[in-house]
C-alpha positions in Angstrom: 52.4 80.9 188.8 52.6 82.9 185.6 53.7 86.6 186.3 52.2 89.0 183.8 49.5 86.5 182.4 46.0 85.6 182.9 45.4 82.3 184.1 43.0 80.0 185.9 43.7 79.0 189.5 41.6 77.2 192.2 40.3 78.7 195.5 42.4 77.1 198.2 41.1 79.1 201.4 39.5 82.1 202.7 41.1 84.8 205.0 40.2 88.2 206.4 42.4 89.5 203.5 40.5 87.7 200.8 41.0 84.4 199.0 44.1 82.5 198.5 44.3 80.8 195.0 46.5 77.9 194.1 47.9 76.1 191.2 48.4 73.2 193.5 52.0 74.3 194.0 52.0 77.7 195.2 49.3 80.2 196.7 48.5 83.9 195.7 46.2 86.3 197.3 43.1 87.7 195.6 42.3 90.8 197.8 39.0 90.9 199.5 37.7 93.8 197.4 37.9 91.7 194.3 36.3 88.5 195.5 32.6 87.5 194.9 30.1 85.3 196.7 30.4 82.6 194.0 34.1 82.0 194.5 34.0 79.0 196.8 36.7 76.7 197.8 37.6 74.6 194.9 36.1 76.7 192.4 38.2 78.2 189.6 38.9 81.9 189.1 40.5 83.5 186.1 43.0 86.0 187.2 46.0 88.2 186.1 49.2 88.1 188.2 51.4 91.2 188.9 53.4 92.5 192.0 52.1 95.0 194.3 53.8 98.0 195.8 55.6 95.8 198.2 56.9 93.5 195.6 54.5 90.7 196.4 52.9 88.4 193.9 49.1 89.5 193.8 46.0 88.2 191.9 43.5 90.5 190.4 40.4 89.7 188.4 40.8 92.9 186.2 42.1 92.2 182.8 44.8 94.7 181.9 45.1 95.6 178.2 48.4 94.0 177.9 50.1 90.7 179.2 53.6 89.3 179.0 55.2 89.6 175.6 52.2 91.3 174.1 51.9 94.9 172.9 49.3 97.6 173.9 48.8 101.5 173.6 48.9 102.8 177.1 48.7 106.5 178.3 51.6 108.0 180.5 50.0 108.9 184.0 53.3 110.3 185.6 57.1 110.9 184.9 59.5 110.5 187.8 63.2 110.4 188.3 63.2 106.5 187.4 61.1 106.7 184.3 57.4 107.1 183.3 54.4 105.2 184.9 51.8 104.0 182.6 48.0 103.6 183.3 47.2 100.0 182.7 43.9 99.8 184.7 45.6 98.1 188.0 46.2 99.5 191.5 49.9 99.6 190.8 50.9 101.6 187.6 53.4 100.0 185.2 56.8 101.5 185.0 58.5 102.4 181.6 62.2 102.8 182.5 64.1 105.6 180.8 66.4 103.1 179.2 63.4 101.5 177.5 62.1 104.7 175.9 62.8 105.4 172.3 61.9 109.1 173.0 61.2 111.3 175.9 57.7 110.8 176.9 55.4 113.2 178.7 52.2 113.0 180.8 49.2 112.2 178.9 51.2 110.9 176.0 49.8 107.4 174.4 52.8 105.1 173.9 52.9 101.7 172.2 54.7 99.3 174.5 55.5 95.7 175.1 55.4 94.0 178.5 58.5 92.0 179.9 60.0 90.9 183.1 63.2 92.8 184.1 66.2 91.5 186.0 64.7 92.1 189.3 61.6 89.8 188.4 59.2 92.8 188.0 56.9 93.6 185.2 58.0 96.6 183.1 57.2 98.3 179.8 59.5 98.8 176.8 58.9 101.0 173.7 61.5 99.0 171.9 58.8 96.7 170.4 60.6 95.6 167.3 61.2 92.0 168.5 57.7 91.7 169.9 55.8 92.3 166.7 54.5 89.4 164.7 55.6 88.6 161.0 52.6 86.5 160.5 50.1 89.1 159.2 47.1 88.3 156.9 48.0 91.0 154.5 49.1 90.7 150.9 50.6 93.0 148.4 48.4 96.2 147.7 46.4 95.6 150.7 45.6 98.8 152.7 46.5 98.8 156.3 46.6 101.0 159.4 49.3 101.4 161.9 51.3 103.4 164.5 54.8 104.8 163.8 56.8 103.7 166.7 60.5 104.5 165.6 62.3 106.4 162.9 65.9 105.6 161.9 66.9 107.6 159.0 69.0 105.0 157.1 66.0 102.6 157.2 62.7 104.6 157.5 59.7 104.7 159.7 58.9 101.5 161.7 55.2 100.8 161.9 53.1 98.4 164.1 50.5 97.4 161.8 47.2 96.9 163.7 49.5 97.2 166.7 50.8 93.9 166.4 52.4 93.1 163.0 55.9 94.4 161.8 56.0 97.0 159.1 58.4 99.5 157.6 57.9 102.6 155.5 61.3 102.7 153.7 63.2 106.1 153.7 62.8 106.4 149.8 59.0 106.4 150.4 58.9 109.1 152.9 58.3 112.5 151.0 56.6 114.4 153.6 57.2 114.8 157.4 56.5 112.0 159.6 57.2 111.4 163.4 57.0 108.7 166.0 53.3 108.5 167.3 51.6 109.2 164.0 48.8 107.0 162.8 49.2 106.2 159.2 47.2 104.5 156.5 49.5 102.8 154.1 49.5 100.3 151.2 51.6 97.1 151.3 54.1 97.5 148.6 55.9 94.1 149.4 55.7 91.2 151.7 59.3 90.2 152.5 60.2 86.5 152.8 60.3 86.5 156.6 56.7 87.9 156.7 57.6 91.7 157.5 55.7 94.2 155.5 57.2 96.9 153.3 54.7 99.9 153.3 54.0 102.9 151.0 52.0 106.0 151.9 51.2 106.3 148.3 48.6 104.5 146.2 49.2 102.4 143.1 50.9 104.4 140.4 47.9 104.8 138.2 45.7 106.0 141.1 48.4 108.2 142.5 48.9 109.7 139.2 45.8 111.6 139.4 46.2 112.7 143.0 49.5 114.2 142.3 48.3 115.8 139.2 45.5 117.4 141.0 47.6 118.7 143.7 50.1 120.3 141.2 47.3 121.8 139.3 45.9 123.4 142.6 49.3 124.9 143.2 49.3 126.5 139.7 45.9 127.8 140.2 47.0 129.3 143.4 49.9 130.9 141.7 49.2 134.6 140.8 51.0 134.1 137.5 49.8 130.5 136.8 53.3 129.6 136.7 55.8 127.4 138.8 59.5 127.4 138.1 59.7 123.5 138.4 60.1 121.2 135.3 61.5 117.7 134.5 65.0 118.7 134.8 64.6 120.4 138.2 66.8 119.0 141.1 65.0 116.1 143.0 65.6 117.8 146.3 63.8 121.0 145.1 60.8 119.0 143.8 60.6 117.1 147.1 60.7 120.2 149.2 57.8 121.9 147.1 55.7 119.0 146.2 56.5 116.2 148.6 57.0 114.0 145.6 59.7 112.0 144.0 61.2 113.4 140.8 59.8 110.5 138.8 56.3 110.9 140.5 56.4 114.7 139.6 57.5 114.0 136.0 54.6 111.5 135.5 52.0 113.9 137.1 53.1 116.8 135.0 53.2 114.7 131.7 49.7 113.6 132.5 48.5 117.2 133.2 50.1 118.0 129.7 48.3 115.3 128.0 45.0 116.4 129.4 45.7 119.9 127.9 45.8 121.6 131.4 49.5 122.8 131.4 52.6 123.5 129.4 55.9 122.3 130.2 58.4 124.9 129.6 62.3 125.1 129.7 62.0 126.9 133.1 58.9 125.7 134.5 55.2 124.7 134.2 52.3 127.0 133.5 48.5 126.9 133.1 47.2 126.5 129.6 44.4 129.4 128.8 41.2 128.1 127.9 
């Protein structure tokens, strides 16, 4: 009997409460409300095993969106004094203990969790999914991927579950605009590490990003009443990041490109639009 997993068991006997299924060593009840007429003695039934509200092993033909050691996005149904309860489609909601939360969750939040067995032999959820993510992704450098930010550590960056199952990281140096846990992101694979983990960038390849950054800066100049902005290639990096959400190097490339196109002039104290 494999708690938290989908498995095939044989119908051993019928009772008023339902069918007892067996792996030829143990038995587990499939409640009457989940049985069908074609489930005969000796026939095979595919079920998921969990524990009911009285802590008894129980079988269900319902397939929850998560199984032992796997990851899924689940909705918070309730928050109590012992933790949050998640909706996973079964009669008994799934407990997400406070100690397994990476931030305080609220009712109706959708959280990315893994399923594990706790010390009391019960199924629980954890938001600490780093060790559950696969490093065997099919992606290579410069591929575009989608993922969910599940944790942020200032010294490292934003940890991302790519496709909800692969390990990815947006390094701190690649984050130039606000990002938070729960954000869905589209990113470019900047590097595949030797262990298979993915380094991600929210920016496109340099020659493509150059035009995007240039257009953004140009729009800001157009919006400026004077057609002037007090930022230039000698401005402090933190000022450029705050105003444009760009690194200093990206800013310098972009204004250099705009200057070559004849759209702006780079002055000692800033940049300004060129008159037609």
